[in-house]
Wavefront OBJ file of the C-alpha trace (Angstrom):
o trace
v -7.090 2.204 0.789
v -7.919 3.805 4.153
v -7.940 1.811 6.946
v -8.965 1.105 10.547
v -7.780 -1.502 12.332
v -9.560 -3.220 15.639
v -7.003 -5.326 17.614
v -8.604 -8.874 19.006
v -7.265 -7.849 22.394
v -8.478 -4.547 24.374
v -5.644 -4.684 26.383
v -3.042 -3.759 23.552
v -3.181 -0.218 21.410
v 0.452 -1.999 19.501
v -0.566 -0.956 15.790
v -0.587 -4.142 14.636
v 0.674 -5.449 11.278
v -1.567 -2.773 8.549
v -1.808 -1.305 5.243
v -0.441 2.514 5.796
v -3.067 5.672 5.399
v -2.146 6.251 1.372
v -5.474 7.661 0.584
v -4.446 11.293 -0.667
v -5.801 14.175 1.546
v -7.781 16.228 -1.039
v -10.878 18.050 -1.095
v -12.166 17.837 -4.628
v -14.961 19.939 -4.862
v -14.746 22.183 -7.136
v -12.028 21.211 -9.343
v -9.981 22.756 -6.184
v -6.931 20.882 -4.268
v -5.873 22.120 -0.279
v -2.798 23.918 -0.766
v -0.208 24.490 2.481
v -0.506 28.320 3.504
v 0.099 27.658 6.914
v 3.090 28.695 9.016
v 6.436 28.747 7.315
v 9.066 26.498 9.382
v 12.571 27.962 9.799
v 15.453 26.541 8.269
v 16.989 25.530 11.586
v 13.834 23.945 12.922
v 13.892 21.433 9.944
v 17.528 21.074 9.625
v 17.161 19.645 13.789
v 13.424 17.562 12.852
v 15.802 15.756 9.590
v 19.043 14.956 12.281
v 16.282 13.372 14.656
v 14.696 11.485 12.300
v 18.255 10.226 10.975
v 19.231 9.498 14.278
v 15.806 7.231 15.019
v 16.494 5.861 11.543
v 20.221 4.584 12.552
v 19.400 3.460 15.809
v 16.483 1.054 15.585
v 14.611 1.144 12.120
v 14.452 -2.288 11.345
v 14.743 -1.941 7.527
v 18.024 0.074 7.924
v 20.583 -1.213 5.465
v 18.291 -3.890 4.399
v 18.088 -2.951 1.081
v 20.011 0.542 0.179
v 23.219 0.277 1.383
v 23.698 2.518 4.495
v 26.093 4.610 3.057
v 23.705 5.156 0.245
v 21.312 6.316 3.106
v 23.928 8.456 4.448
v 24.480 10.070 1.180
v 20.712 11.174 0.440
v 20.159 12.865 4.006
v 23.850 15.059 3.430
v 21.668 16.082 0.171
v 18.671 16.428 1.206
v 20.115 18.073 4.693
v 22.322 20.779 2.740
v 18.853 21.126 -0.323
v 17.375 22.864 2.738
v 18.523 26.134 2.305
v 15.374 28.489 2.626
v 12.231 28.588 5.188
v 9.433 26.119 3.920
v 5.602 25.281 4.571
v 4.642 22.284 6.321
v 4.157 20.597 2.951
v 6.879 21.532 1.782
v 9.372 20.196 4.297
v 7.072 16.954 3.993
v 7.868 17.023 0.464
v 12.114 17.848 0.365
v 12.722 14.891 3.261
v 10.073 12.336 1.576
v 12.801 11.021 -1.370
v 15.297 10.640 1.865
v 12.795 8.202 3.557
v 12.000 6.359 0.583
v 16.076 5.669 0.494
v 14.718 3.153 3.226
v 12.295 1.131 0.830
v 10.154 0.550 4.320
v 6.502 0.724 2.921
v 5.193 0.998 6.803
v 7.561 4.455 6.866
v 5.531 6.858 6.042
v 4.926 10.975 6.561
v 2.082 12.318 8.167
v 1.453 16.368 8.703
v 0.976 17.414 12.111
v -2.013 17.171 14.867
v -4.298 19.865 13.502
v -3.095 20.765 10.483
v -6.022 22.142 8.417
v -4.606 23.571 4.690
v -6.610 25.651 2.565
v -8.190 25.724 -0.457
v -7.306 27.707 -3.068
v -7.403 27.828 -7.165
v -4.084 28.242 -7.759
v -3.389 24.367 -7.455
v -3.570 23.024 -11.068
v -6.293 20.009 -11.810
v -5.245 17.983 -14.844
v -7.968 18.002 -17.670
v -7.589 14.091 -17.622
v -6.412 10.813 -15.898
v -3.626 8.073 -16.413
v -2.831 4.785 -15.971
v 1.196 4.176 -15.063
v 2.871 0.862 -16.161
v 6.606 0.143 -16.622
v 7.296 4.152 -16.681
v 5.102 4.872 -19.194
v 1.921 7.008 -18.940
v -1.468 6.619 -20.820
v -4.470 8.511 -20.527
v -7.517 7.166 -19.469
v -10.521 9.446 -18.825
v -10.580 13.059 -19.656
v -12.603 16.018 -19.451
v -11.192 17.900 -23.214
v -11.870 16.098 -27.206
v -8.455 16.896 -27.609
v -7.336 13.987 -25.471
v -8.004 10.470 -26.251
v -8.545 6.757 -24.074
v -5.456 5.448 -24.736
v -3.026 8.115 -25.886
v 0.168 7.722 -24.368
v 1.866 10.492 -22.627
v 5.640 11.345 -24.005
v 6.126 14.623 -21.998
v 4.847 17.207 -20.463
v 6.048 20.779 -20.660
v 8.531 19.195 -22.095
v 9.755 17.105 -19.658
v 9.592 13.122 -20.399
v 6.912 11.365 -18.703
v 9.586 8.715 -17.665
v 11.184 11.598 -15.767
v 7.757 12.708 -14.200
v 6.795 9.221 -13.599
v 10.583 8.600 -12.045
v 10.501 11.306 -9.536
v 6.751 10.386 -8.445
v 8.087 7.437 -7.319
v 10.448 9.243 -4.343
v 7.006 10.665 -3.066
v 5.839 7.311 -1.614
v 7.599 4.716 0.189
v 7.456 0.853 -0.521
v 8.622 -2.149 0.443
v 12.117 -2.859 -1.435
v 12.132 -3.017 -4.776
v 8.774 -2.945 -5.682
v 7.133 -0.345 -8.094
v 3.564 -2.094 -8.611
v 2.460 -0.011 -5.760
v 3.717 3.166 -6.942
v 1.769 2.643 -10.025
v -0.787 2.415 -8.661
v -0.986 5.723 -6.346
v 0.293 7.705 -9.720
v -2.402 6.018 -11.398
v -5.923 6.016 -9.365
v -5.097 8.627 -6.183
v -4.056 11.248 -8.670
v -0.149 10.973 -7.599
v 0.963 12.132 -11.699
v -1.149 14.926 -10.736
v 0.635 15.605 -7.067
v 4.091 15.078 -8.966
v 2.839 17.939 -11.597
v 2.027 20.537 -8.306
v 4.149 19.377 -5.787
v 7.275 19.152 -7.825
v 7.018 21.199 -10.721
v 4.424 23.716 -9.691
v 3.041 24.030 -13.927
v 0.004 26.327 -14.121
v -2.329 25.500 -16.962
v -2.274 25.623 -19.720
v -0.395 21.945 -20.352
v 1.441 21.428 -22.955
v 1.210 17.629 -24.016
v 3.402 15.614 -26.885
v 1.212 12.598 -27.800
v 1.335 9.266 -29.226
v -1.789 8.195 -30.575
v -3.299 5.074 -30.607
v -2.561 4.495 -34.007
v 1.241 5.508 -33.424
v 1.210 9.377 -34.982
v 3.027 11.797 -32.257
v 1.570 15.140 -31.544
v 1.372 17.814 -29.609
v -1.780 19.436 -28.183
v -1.992 22.338 -25.530
v -5.029 21.850 -22.524
v -6.378 23.958 -20.127
v -7.295 23.434 -16.380
v -10.585 22.233 -16.290
v -12.801 24.753 -14.487
v -15.784 24.662 -12.567
v -15.805 21.357 -11.400
v -15.129 18.253 -13.137
v -17.305 17.563 -15.924
v -18.427 14.004 -16.940
v -16.082 12.144 -18.850
v -17.578 10.813 -22.112
v -20.171 7.825 -21.802
v -18.740 4.750 -21.855
v -20.382 1.294 -21.469
v -18.860 -0.364 -18.515
v -18.100 -4.036 -17.764
v -20.623 -5.900 -15.757
v -17.770 -8.406 -14.138
v -20.405 -10.344 -12.097
v -22.763 -10.935 -15.011
v -24.426 -14.773 -14.286
v -23.095 -14.550 -10.129
v -24.990 -14.514 -7.319
v -24.594 -12.443 -4.507
v -24.609 -14.383 -0.887
v -26.585 -11.204 0.806
v -25.741 -12.658 4.526
v -22.455 -12.037 3.829
v -21.846 -8.039 4.274
v -20.320 -5.472 1.353
v -20.948 -8.132 -1.872
v -18.128 -9.791 -0.485
v -19.425 -13.474 -1.319
v -20.946 -14.327 -4.620
v -21.503 -18.046 -6.456
v -20.841 -19.204 -9.685
v -22.490 -22.131 -11.731
v -24.928 -22.864 -8.317
v -22.495 -22.864 -5.828
v -19.737 -24.443 -8.075
v -17.440 -21.235 -8.676
v -17.166 -18.842 -5.259
v -15.371 -15.512 -5.187
v -14.361 -14.226 -1.912
v -12.826 -10.596 -1.726
v -11.062 -10.341 1.312
v -9.948 -6.207 2.129
v -7.559 -5.141 4.661
v -8.012 -7.611 8.134
v -10.365 -6.103 10.663
v -12.153 -7.356 13.972
v -15.657 -7.829 12.436
v -13.742 -10.591 9.993
v -13.473 -13.240 12.156
v -17.333 -13.868 12.152
v -16.978 -13.000 8.176
v -14.919 -15.630 7.521
v -16.817 -18.434 9.603
v -19.568 -17.361 7.847
v -18.585 -17.660 4.255
v -16.586 -20.686 4.599
v -19.714 -22.738 5.950
v -21.650 -21.520 3.274
v -18.953 -22.568 0.904
v -18.655 -25.870 2.341
v -22.304 -26.330 2.220
v -22.915 -25.382 -1.310
v -19.988 -27.838 -1.935
v -17.974 -25.608 -4.133
v -15.080 -26.956 -6.077
v -13.343 -23.394 -6.988
v -12.216 -20.309 -4.860
v -11.228 -17.521 -6.400
v -10.058 -15.345 -3.061
v -9.587 -11.711 -4.441
v -6.481 -10.013 -2.215
v -6.454 -7.189 -4.328
v -6.960 -4.384 -2.078
v -5.962 -5.852 1.162
v -3.358 -3.350 2.407
v -3.131 -5.623 6.128
v -4.791 -5.240 9.201
v -4.243 -7.532 12.320
v -2.382 -10.485 11.342
v -4.452 -13.021 13.834
v -7.408 -12.296 11.272
v -5.628 -13.207 8.736
v -4.012 -16.186 10.317
v -7.766 -17.144 11.182
v -8.158 -17.152 7.129
v -5.499 -19.130 6.446
v -7.289 -21.763 9.067
v -9.456 -22.718 5.792
v -6.685 -22.582 3.544
v -3.469 -24.302 4.264
v -2.918 -28.125 3.552
v -2.002 -28.991 6.954
v -1.415 -27.572 10.591
v 0.758 -23.858 9.544
v 2.173 -21.091 10.501
v 1.716 -17.047 8.917
v 5.404 -15.514 10.256
v 8.565 -17.481 10.979
v 10.306 -14.846 13.101
v 9.556 -11.318 14.487
v 13.112 -9.492 16.169
v 14.716 -6.166 16.867
v 17.884 -4.475 16.354
v 17.796 -3.074 19.886
v 17.520 -5.456 23.144
v 14.373 -4.150 24.486
v 13.009 -1.519 21.465
v 10.677 0.401 24.389
v 14.371 1.033 25.949
v 15.277 3.681 22.878
v 17.009 7.320 23.179
v 14.226 8.654 21.377
v 11.576 7.647 23.321
v 9.916 10.983 24.515
v 9.577 11.690 20.754
v 7.350 8.632 20.194
v 3.459 7.630 20.985
v 3.909 6.767 24.774
v 0.720 4.606 24.738
v 1.761 2.556 21.754
v 4.524 1.792 23.591
v 2.779 0.438 26.663
v 1.265 -1.713 23.978
v 4.199 -3.062 23.097
v 5.724 -3.842 26.522
v 2.245 -5.541 27.430
v 2.178 -7.498 24.084
v 5.580 -8.745 23.684
v 9.127 -9.147 25.387
v 12.672 -8.947 23.437
v 14.264 -13.241 24.332
v 17.593 -14.024 22.687
v 20.050 -12.524 20.841
v 20.861 -14.011 17.155
v 23.337 -12.346 15.229
v 22.964 -8.452 15.318
v 18.846 -9.006 15.965
v 16.681 -9.474 19.308
v 14.228 -12.358 18.583
v 10.673 -10.856 19.842
v 8.409 -13.347 21.881
v 4.649 -12.292 22.311
v 3.311 -12.403 25.879
v -0.974 -13.749 26.581
v -1.768 -10.581 26.290
v -1.284 -10.672 22.713
v -1.759 -14.036 22.028
v -0.260 -17.242 19.870
v 1.966 -15.613 17.193
v 3.621 -17.940 15.563
v 1.608 -21.125 15.315
v 1.774 -23.863 14.385
v -2.292 -23.430 13.994
v -4.585 -25.723 13.603
v -6.764 -25.982 10.315
v -10.600 -25.662 10.581
v -12.165 -28.806 10.751
v -15.734 -27.912 10.298
v -15.659 -26.179 6.920
v -11.887 -26.094 5.521
v -11.838 -25.106 1.544
v -9.825 -28.663 -0.399
v -10.950 -27.749 -3.493
v -8.909 -25.534 -6.084
v -7.907 -21.908 -5.538
v -7.077 -19.105 -6.946
v -5.968 -15.746 -5.628
v -6.063 -12.764 -7.073
v -3.539 -9.786 -6.320
v -2.446 -6.428 -6.935
v 0.236 -3.744 -5.976
v -2.256 -3.405 -3.560
v -1.538 -6.479 -1.768
v 0.800 -5.387 1.575
v 1.378 -5.767 4.751
v -0.148 -8.636 6.266
v -2.576 -9.343 3.406
v 1.033 -9.868 1.758
v 2.078 -11.877 4.688
v -0.596 -13.983 4.244
v 0.167 -14.888 0.108
v 3.473 -15.617 0.956
v 2.091 -17.962 4.043
v -0.255 -19.711 1.450
v 1.912 -20.020 -1.433
v 4.242 -22.345 1.298
v 1.861 -24.200 2.661
v -1.016 -24.643 0.182
v 0.023 -27.236 -2.907
v -1.506 -25.948 -6.532
v -2.367 -22.597 -5.099
v -2.664 -20.456 -8.185
v -1.410 -16.378 -8.081
v -3.265 -14.235 -10.913
v -2.494 -9.949 -11.163
v 0.215 -8.237 -10.241
v 3.151 -8.373 -7.627
v 2.276 -7.618 -4.120
v 3.277 -4.475 -2.741
v 4.319 -6.539 0.441
v 7.789 -8.070 -0.301
v 7.886 -12.429 -0.316
v 10.794 -12.480 2.328
v 8.391 -10.208 4.920
v 8.669 -6.424 6.374
v 8.565 -4.287 8.934
v 5.720 -3.674 11.225
v 3.855 -5.483 14.145
v 4.377 -2.113 16.793
v 3.831 1.027 14.226
v 5.168 3.702 16.177
v 3.918 7.488 15.579
v 7.200 9.441 15.850
v 6.602 13.516 16.375
v 9.447 15.989 14.952
v 9.612 18.063 17.928
v 9.860 21.263 15.657
v 8.183 20.847 13.059
v 5.441 18.042 14.800
v 5.230 16.198 11.385
v 4.222 12.316 12.305
v 6.744 9.725 10.731
v 5.084 6.408 10.951
v 7.816 4.292 12.324
v 7.987 0.415 12.867
v 9.995 -0.979 15.551
v 10.319 -4.269 14.170
v 11.402 -6.823 11.071
v 8.651 -9.583 10.347
v 10.227 -12.640 8.496
v 7.940 -14.420 6.646
v 6.911 -17.770 5.998
v 7.987 -18.086 2.130
v 10.364 -20.928 1.321
v 12.955 -19.241 -2.104
v 11.824 -15.298 -1.804
v 13.098 -12.726 -4.293
v 15.069 -10.492 -2.089
v 13.087 -6.923 -1.950
v 10.629 -8.544 -4.434
v 6.884 -9.241 -3.636
v 4.987 -12.038 -4.405
v 5.313 -12.487 -7.840
v 2.086 -14.192 -9.615
v 1.812 -17.098 -11.792
v -0.089 -15.333 -14.409
v 0.621 -11.642 -15.044
v -2.202 -9.267 -15.955
v -1.479 -5.879 -17.845
v -4.527 -3.633 -18.174
v -5.104 -1.135 -21.024
v -6.735 1.810 -20.791
v -10.008 1.144 -22.078
v -9.720 -1.040 -19.641
v -9.594 0.963 -16.897
v -11.864 3.220 -18.346
v -14.956 0.530 -18.879
v -13.883 -1.496 -15.635
v -12.744 -4.320 -17.099
v -11.664 -7.006 -14.371
v -9.201 -8.690 -16.570
v -8.115 -10.627 -13.849
v -10.706 -12.508 -12.444
v -11.537 -12.721 -16.191
v -8.235 -14.792 -16.194
v -8.880 -16.899 -13.334
v -12.684 -17.999 -14.827
v -10.382 -18.169 -17.989
v -8.259 -21.593 -15.874
v -11.528 -22.760 -13.831
v -12.986 -23.464 -17.089
l 1 2 3 4 5 6 7 8 9 10 11 12 13 14 15 16 17 18 19 20 21 22 23 24 25 26 27 28 29 30 31 32 33 34 35 36 37 38 39 40 41 42 43 44 45 46 47 48 49 50 51 52 53 54 55 56 57 58 59 60 61 62 63 64 65 66 67 68 69 70 71 72 73 74 75 76 77 78 79 80 81 82 83 84 85 86 87 88 89 90 91 92 93 94 95 96 97 98 99 100 101 102 103 104 105 106 107 108 109 110 111 112 113 114 115 116 117 118 119 120 121 122 123 124 125 126 127 128 129 130 131 132 133 134 135 136 137 138 139 140 141 142 143 144 145 146 147 148 149 150 151 152 153 154 155 156 157 158 159 160 161 162 163 164 165 166 167 168 169 170 171 172 173 174 175 176 177 178 179 180 181 182 183 184 185 186 187 188 189 190 191 192 193 194 195 196 197 198 199 200 201 202 203 204 205 206 207 208 209 210 211 212 213 214 215 216 217 218 219 220 221 222 223 224 225 226 227 228 229 230 231 232 233 234 235 236 237 238 239 240 241 242 243 244 245 246 247 248 249 250 251 252 253 254 255 256 257 258 259 260 261 262 263 264 265 266 267 268 269 270 271 272 273 274 275 276 277 278 279 280 281 282 283 284 285 286 287 288 289 290 291 292 293 294 295 296 297 298 299 300 301 302 303 304 305 306 307 308 309 310 311 312 313 314 315 316 317 318 319 320 321 322 323 324 325 326 327 328 329 330 331 332 333 334 335 336 337 338 339 340 341 342 343 344 345 346 347 348 349 350 351 352 353 354 355 356 357 358 359 360 361 362 363 364 365 366 367 368 369 370 371 372 373 374 375 376 377 378 379 380 381 382 383 384 385 386 387 388 389 390 391 392 393 394 395 396 397 398 399 400 401 402 403 404 405 406 407 408 409 410 411 412 413 414 415 416 417 418 419 420 421 422 423 424 425 426 427 428 429 430 431 432 433 434 435 436 437 438 439 440 441 442 443 444 445 446 447 448 449 450 451 452 453 454 455 456 457 458 459 460 461 462 463 464 465 466 467 468 469 470 471 472 473 474 475 476 477 478 479 480 481 482 483 484 485 486 487 488 489 490 491 492 493 494 495 496 497 498 499 500
């Protein structure tokens, strides 16, 4: 899920609508995790930085008050401020303020360590001898490193703390758009988030007392130890060959394009949008056109965002008529570059905004943003691709990692192409839009931690979005623990079932 964005225009250093870097920065060597043993931050310095962050949010954050009432965020700030009573490490400070930041319900607003932060490795950090699948606030064992556990066991509690409580607290460690939970589930499941909660919030050490419900419905309690000397291999399983019968198009990089049934069905994977995709999309749709493909399965499940101009190009092959990808971009300030916290923001990103955008008319309490020629066209309408436009049946795979401009594309597609079918899980990005375009870096002066801080609000092309919710699939798909272990792609199977 790490994303490096390359902009089409080198004149701009503005950060464009991209999925946040959400992969845990961990060293998994020797079964150990990095721990912050660096300098201790004083209460005064942390209080000062938290006050600056809160003031910046109140003045200009585009998500302030949209999904959480302002008085509720104020109350959360007060509780967070009061709870910081003793000196903390940098990591401890980040953990302490993340729930407050999450109350904004903005997936683009994340916290990063200070520049040059270098945690050390220590064996004191607990490693759980199992992985999990989190769904609907429940937790199941997937892979495991002890024969005391079995794939499919549901965790009722850990050390007498209900699993639902652990999951709920884990949701406070990862910001997301609106009221969505699929991204948080994904993070807790696939990126060791459940283990992070056990370490950062509960500070547990091995052994771990687990209360389980087996696949047969029996309730039992076991005590499991921490794995030593590295993580051993899981019991061998037969992984599913999800692409049996598919032919991979070798001229398209990263196995992104596959064909089935002599080209009648195509599968195109779209990872986060990057500059090189402009050529990839052109070549891929030319092949799809040449093979007279009747059905296209577009895989957007790992598209966490990227350059929205590249997303616009993809839409040119799929929309029914000349189209838009966003309806409006607006700011809470007459000019976001002129704010009370300019000295804490990245000057090069500010210059990118000045080069690429200009504030325009006021509408209500918001200020409309217009792109400059250096950026290019933002609002459209954009023309369809004439040579290789796809007119067949379209199915789109989505998930809790479909975010930012990836989610904006799905919303625009739903609004501007008839008959498109969505399969999978609710998108992480809200269907109605998100905060972004210019994603600034707010460096807090005392602790030097960095806040990803969007400057503008983006309104999508969705016609009837549910406030605070992502785009919902027409065919929801849920995975079992065994599907995870065997890497069984149920989304793709569902799509093929609809094709057939």
